[in-house]
C-alpha positions in Angstrom: 218.4 135.4 -71.0 220.3 132.5 -70.3 218.2 130.2 -68.9 215.7 129.8 -66.9 215.0 132.7 -64.5 213.1 130.6 -62.4 216.4 128.1 -61.5 219.5 129.3 -59.7 222.9 128.7 -60.8 225.0 126.9 -58.9 224.0 127.2 -55.6 226.6 128.6 -53.0 228.0 131.5 -55.1 227.2 133.7 -52.8 228.1 131.7 -49.7 231.5 131.1 -51.3 232.0 134.6 -52.0 230.9 135.7 -48.1 233.8 132.7 -47.2 236.9 134.2 -49.2 236.2 137.7 -47.4 236.0 136.5 -44.3 239.2 134.0 -44.1 241.2 136.9 -45.8 244.2 138.0 -44.2 246.3 140.9 -44.7 249.4 138.7 -45.6 247.2 136.9 -48.5 247.4 140.4 -50.3 250.2 141.1 -52.6 252.6 143.6 -51.9 251.5 145.7 -55.8 247.7 145.4 -54.4 248.1 146.9 -51.2 250.2 149.6 -53.5 247.3 150.5 -55.4 244.5 150.2 -52.8 246.7 153.0 -50.7 247.2 155.1 -54.1 243.1 154.3 -54.9 242.3 155.5 -51.4 244.5 158.4 -52.0 243.2 159.7 -55.0 239.5 159.3 -53.9 240.1 161.7 -50.9 241.5 163.7 -53.8 238.1 163.9 -55.7 236.1 163.9 -52.4 238.3 167.3 -51.3 237.3 168.9 -54.8 233.7 168.0 -54.4 233.8 169.0 -50.9 232.6 172.3 -51.8 230.1 171.5 -55.1 226.5 172.8 -54.5 225.2 169.1 -55.3 227.8 168.0 -51.9 226.4 171.2 -50.2 222.5 171.2 -50.8 223.0 167.6 -50.4 224.4 168.2 -46.5 221.6 170.7 -45.7 219.3 168.0 -47.0 220.6 165.5 -44.5 221.8 167.7 -41.8 218.8 167.7 -39.9 218.8 164.0 -39.9 222.4 163.1 -38.5 222.1 161.4 -35.4 225.5 162.8 -33.8 228.6 163.7 -35.3 231.3 161.1 -34.6 232.6 160.9 -38.2 233.9 163.4 -40.5 232.8 165.0 -43.7 235.5 165.7 -46.0 236.6 169.2 -46.4 233.9 170.4 -44.0 234.5 171.7 -40.3 231.3 170.3 -39.2 230.9 166.3 -38.4 228.0 164.0 -38.8 227.1 160.7 -38.3 228.8 157.6 -39.5 225.4 156.7 -42.1 225.1 160.4 -43.2 229.1 161.0 -43.5 229.6 157.9 -45.5 226.6 158.9 -48.1 228.0 162.9 -48.0 232.1 161.8 -48.9 230.7 158.9 -51.7 228.6 161.7 -53.2 231.9 164.1 -52.8 234.5 161.5 -54.5 232.2 160.7 -57.4 230.8 164.8 -58.4 233.4 165.6 -60.7 233.5 162.0 -62.4 237.2 162.6 -61.5 237.5 159.1 -59.4 238.5 155.9 -60.7 237.4 153.4 -63.2 237.5 150.2 -63.6 238.3 148.2 -66.3 235.7 146.8 -68.1 232.9 147.4 -66.4 233.2 151.3 -65.8 232.3 150.9 -62.2 233.5 153.7 -60.0 234.4 151.4 -56.8 236.1 153.5 -54.4 233.6 156.2 -54.3 230.5 153.5 -52.8 233.7 151.6 -50.2 236.2 153.8 -48.9 234.1 156.7 -47.2 232.6 153.5 -45.4 235.7 152.4 -43.8 236.6 155.8 -43.1 233.6 156.8 -41.5 233.9 153.2 -39.2 237.3 154.2 -38.6 236.2 157.2 -36.3 234.2 155.2 -34.6 236.7 152.0 -33.4 240.3 151.4 -33.3 241.5 150.7 -36.6 244.6 150.4 -38.3 245.7 151.5 -41.3 246.3 148.1 -42.7 243.2 147.1 -41.4 241.0 149.7 -43.2 243.1 149.2 -46.4 242.5 145.1 -46.4 238.7 146.2 -46.0 238.6 148.2 -48.3 240.7 145.8 -51.0 238.1 143.4 -50.1 235.2 145.6 -51.0 236.5 147.1 -54.2 237.2 143.4 -55.2 233.9 141.9 -54.8 232.1 145.1 -56.5 234.7 144.9 -59.4 233.9 141.0 -60.0 230.1 141.3 -59.4 230.2 144.4 -62.1 232.1 141.8 -64.3 229.4 139.1 -64.4 226.8 141.6 -65.2 228.7 143.4 -68.0 228.2 144.6 -70.5 224.1 144.2 -70.2 223.7 145.3 -66.9 225.1 149.0 -67.9 223.6 149.0 -71.5 220.0 148.4 -69.6 220.7 151.6 -67.8 221.7 150.6 -64.8 224.8 153.2 -63.4 227.0 150.2 -62.2 229.0 152.1 -59.7 225.8 152.5 -57.4 224.3 148.7 -58.0 227.2 146.8 -57.3 229.3 149.4 -55.5 226.8 148.6 -52.8 227.9 145.1 -52.4 231.2 145.9 -51.9 230.5 149.0 -49.4 228.6 146.1 -47.4 231.7 143.4 -47.4 234.1 146.2 -46.7 232.2 146.9 -43.4 231.3 143.4 -43.0 235.4 143.1 -42.8 236.1 146.2 -40.6 233.1 145.1 -38.4 234.9 141.1 -38.1 231.7 140.2 -39.1 231.4 136.0 -39.8 230.7 133.9 -42.6 226.7 133.9 -42.4 227.3 137.1 -41.4 228.5 138.2 -44.4 226.2 136.1 -46.4 223.6 138.2 -44.5 225.5 141.6 -45.7 225.6 140.8 -49.2 221.7 140.0 -49.3 220.6 142.9 -47.3 222.8 145.1 -49.6 221.4 143.0 -52.5 217.6 144.2 -51.6 218.8 147.9 -51.9 221.0 148.2 -55.0 219.5 150.7 -57.6 221.0 153.7 -59.8 220.1 154.7 -63.1 222.4 155.7 -65.5 219.5 158.5 -66.5 220.9 160.3 -63.6 224.1 161.4 -64.9 225.2 164.9 -65.7 222.4 165.3 -62.8 222.9 166.1 -58.9 220.5 163.2 -58.8 223.8 161.0 -59.6 225.2 161.7 -56.5 222.3 160.3 -54.5 222.9 156.8 -56.1 226.2 156.6 -55.2 226.1 157.9 -51.9 222.9 156.0 -51.0 225.4 152.8 -52.1 227.8 153.6 -49.4 225.3 154.0 -46.4 223.1 151.0 -48.0 225.9 149.0 -47.8 226.9 150.0 -44.2 223.8 149.8 -43.1 223.6 146.6 -44.7 226.8 145.0 -42.8 225.2 146.5 -39.5 221.8 144.9 -39.9 223.8 141.6 -40.6 226.0 142.1 -37.0 222.2 142.8 -35.3 221.2 139.5 -36.6 219.2 140.6 -40.0 219.0 137.9 -42.2 219.3 137.8 -45.8 218.6 135.9 -48.6 220.9 132.7 -48.9 221.4 133.2 -53.0 221.1 136.8 -53.3 223.4 136.8 -56.3 222.8 133.7 -58.2 219.3 133.1 -56.7 216.2 132.5 -59.4 215.3 136.0 -58.6 218.6 137.7 -56.9 220.6 140.1 -58.5 222.4 138.3 -61.2 219.3 137.0 -63.5 217.1 140.1 -62.6 219.5 143.3 -63.4 221.5 141.5 -66.2 220.2 139.6 -69.5 223.2 137.3 -69.9 225.3 137.3 -66.6 227.9 135.7 -66.4 228.4 134.0 -62.5 231.5 132.1 -63.1 233.2 135.4 -63.3 232.5 136.3 -60.1 235.2 133.3 -58.9 237.4 133.1 -61.2 240.8 133.8 -59.8 239.5 135.0 -56.7 242.1 135.6 -54.2 245.2 134.8 -56.9 243.8 137.3 -59.9 243.1 140.9 -58.6 240.2 143.3 -60.2 241.7 146.1 -58.1 245.2 146.6 -60.7 242.8 146.8 -63.6 241.6 150.4 -61.3 242.6 153.6 -63.5 242.8 156.9 -62.4 241.3 159.6 -64.1 243.6 163.2 -65.1 240.3 164.8 -66.2 236.9 165.7 -64.1 234.8 164.0 -67.0 233.5 160.7 -67.9 236.4 158.2 -68.9 235.2 158.0 -73.2 236.4 161.9 -72.9 240.1 161.3 -71.8 241.4 160.4 -75.4 239.4 163.0 -76.3 240.7 165.8 -74.2 244.4 164.1 -74.6 244.2 164.6 -78.5 242.9 167.9 -78.3 245.8 168.8 -76.2 248.0 167.7 -78.6 246.6 169.0 -81.4 247.2 172.4 -79.6 250.9 171.6 -79.8 250.8 171.1 -83.5 252.1 174.5 -85.9 250.3 177.2 -86.4 247.4 176.2 -84.3 244.7 179.2 -84.1 241.8 178.2 -81.5 240.0 181.6 -83.2 240.2 180.5 -87.0 238.9 176.7 -86.0 235.4 176.5 -88.1 234.8 173.1 -87.0 235.8 170.1 -85.2 235.3 166.3 -85.8 235.9 164.2 -83.1 235.3 159.7 -83.9 235.3 157.2 -81.1 233.9 154.7 -79.8 230.8 153.8 -80.0 230.1 154.4 -76.0 232.0 157.7 -76.5 228.8 159.0 -78.7 226.2 157.0 -76.4 227.6 158.6 -73.5 228.9 162.0 -74.3 227.2 163.4 -77.2 225.9 166.7 -75.7 226.6 169.3 -78.0 223.7 171.2 -75.8 225.0 171.7 -72.4 224.1 174.2 -69.5 225.4 173.2 -66.2 229.1 171.8 -65.4 227.3 168.5 -64.7 226.0 168.3 -68.1 229.6 169.2 -69.2 231.4 166.2 -67.3 229.8 163.9 -70.0 230.4 166.2 -73.3 232.2 165.4 -76.1 231.8 169.3 -77.4 232.5 171.0 -74.2 235.7 168.4 -73.7 236.5 169.6 -76.8 236.1 173.4 -76.4 237.8 174.0 -73.1 241.1 171.9 -74.1 241.3 173.5 -76.8 240.6 177.0 -75.6 242.3 176.4 -72.4 245.1 173.9 -72.8 244.2 172.5 -69.9 240.8 170.2 -68.5 240.7 170.7 -64.7 237.9 170.8 -62.3 237.4 174.4 -63.1 237.1 173.7 -66.6 234.2 171.8 -65.5 231.8 173.9 -63.7 229.2 176.2 -64.7 231.3 179.3 -65.0 233.2 177.6 -67.8 230.0 176.2 -69.5 228.7 179.7 -69.9 231.8 181.1 -71.0 230.8 183.3 -74.2 234.4 182.2 -76.3 233.9 178.4 -74.9 229.6 178.5 -75.9 231.2 179.7 -79.7 233.5 177.2 -80.0 231.3 174.5 -78.8 229.2 175.2 -81.4 231.6 174.2 -84.2 231.8 170.4 -82.6 229.9 168.5 -85.1 228.0 165.5 -83.3 230.1 162.5 -82.5 231.0 159.8 -85.2 231.1 156.5 -84.3 234.2 154.4 -86.2 233.4 150.9 -84.2 237.2 149.8 -84.6 238.1 152.6 -82.3 238.7 151.0 -78.9 237.3 152.9 -75.6 240.6 153.9 -74.6 241.6 155.9 -77.9 240.1 158.8 -80.0 240.4 161.0 -83.6 239.7 164.4 -83.4 239.6 166.6 -86.9 240.0 169.9 -87.1 239.4 172.6 -89.8 240.4 176.3 -90.2 239.1 179.2 -92.1 241.8 178.9 -94.6 240.9 175.6 -95.4 244.0 173.5 -93.8 243.6 170.8 -90.9 245.1 168.7 -88.7 243.7 165.3 -87.4 245.1 163.7 -84.1 244.7 160.5 -82.8 245.2 159.2 -79.7 245.8 155.4 -79.4 246.2 155.3 -75.5 244.8 157.8 -73.1 246.4 159.2 -70.4 245.0 157.3 -67.2 244.2 154.1 -69.1 246.1 150.2 -68.1 248.4 151.3 -70.8 249.4 154.4 -69.7 248.7 154.9 -66.3 249.0 158.2 -63.9 252.8 158.2 -62.5 252.5 158.9 -58.5 253.6 162.6 -59.0 251.2 163.1 -61.2 248.6 162.0 -58.5 250.1 163.9 -55.7 249.8 166.9 -58.3 246.1 166.0 -58.7 245.4 165.8 -55.1 246.6 168.7 -54.2 245.0 170.9 -57.2 241.7 169.4 -55.9 242.1 170.3 -52.8 243.3 174.1 -53.8 239.9 174.0 -55.7 237.3 172.5 -53.6 238.9 173.2 -50.2 241.6 176.0 -50.2 242.0 176.6 -45.8 242.9 173.0 -45.6 246.5 172.0 -44.7 247.1 169.8 -47.7 250.1 168.5 -47.2 249.5 167.1 -43.7 247.1 165.0 -45.1 248.2 164.0 -48.2 251.5 162.3 -46.2 249.3 160.4 -44.0 247.1 158.9 -46.6 250.5 158.1 -48.4 251.7 155.9 -45.6 248.0 154.7 -44.5 249.2 151.2 -44.1 251.9 152.2 -41.7 249.1 154.4 -39.5 248.4 153.0 -36.1 244.8 154.5 -36.1 243.5 155.4 -39.2 240.6 157.4 -37.6 243.3 160.0 -37.1 243.7 161.3 -40.8 240.3 162.2 -41.3 241.2 164.9 -38.5 243.3 166.2 -41.2 240.3 166.6 -43.6 239.2 169.3 -41.7 239.3 172.6 -42.6 239.6 176.0 -40.9 236.5 177.8 -43.1 234.2 175.6 -44.9 234.0 177.3 -48.8 230.8 178.0 -50.7 231.0 177.8 -54.1 228.3 178.9 -56.7 
């Protein structure tokens, strides 16, 4: 650990961050940042629609429904409304449940899931313009990702689920900005969030992961609401001797929180996923889809598949024995099998039904344990296929679809949105909602778009 835990970093970091959020104006945000924030909300909304009928979200809804203190906020993809705290929790869980949401390069935070549901819920309780919502969202993502930079990579390596632990600070800041809190109150909101920051990598592949992301959204909103009512937090929640940075990382870099603040925007390093699984699997799927296009490809003749990639690929996705769609989202073996067999990798391909498909099971068993190639970056992978006749094909994917160097196009994002809506919420009128989200910055009342997120009837997906 750097330095003595009993000594704080340069005091005032948390206050300066709160001051930046308080002073920030929408006019200060460059147009490319504004546009990317809109894409992030659009993409997050689509993943929430896709996840709205997932069993994890339905069970979470059932568990929380008896304690909802009103019906003033929309649960995306559902007819029944809940209180703002519950809606924020459930929408965050739905956005992240398929691992189909965005990913911040360098930290692998999925920043939209804990932040967007907070501002969407608040927009239904008070007049909020689209520009105000996007401004608060942008600041929330910025804070979450910068704190993530400061604790990476040691924080995640220790087993902290960084989307939850850092996402709660972004959620608190976004809520505080939308509530028009002062500098002191924003600092208290950060302090209140620090008392709740939690989430474990051990939960990946299980429904419990969604509770961590949901709690980050709800906890961030609670943190700001408490600050609004005068609940004081510590003055140095981030940099203090026992603050978040030192407690949750063995090698914190607090300077990364402030460096370029207001001029270099972390949201521009936010990537959108083409497939509903861990980001380390994107190049693997790309390589498999490319292999299907090679001459004489035959899935039935495959006898062995070898995947080589970055150490993180093996650490997070070397899971040959999967029994549920949730586990499949972080299984290289499953991703290889469905991609080679079906020629696509959508939400339905990472479902329980896909996991139990006999053809998928047979091919999955032919995928060997992931091999590490330390020289391969996370956005690249190598797939080698050997056939029964002794021939083989090797495909190397250097830059994955959805990465910073090869981003998804706007048209691809709209196709993804429509496909997810059809999968998770087929009774919803998709086009009006998509159009409203795409022009969110021009909306006079951002809360109105949530009316478009309620389907004609509920969907229950087994």
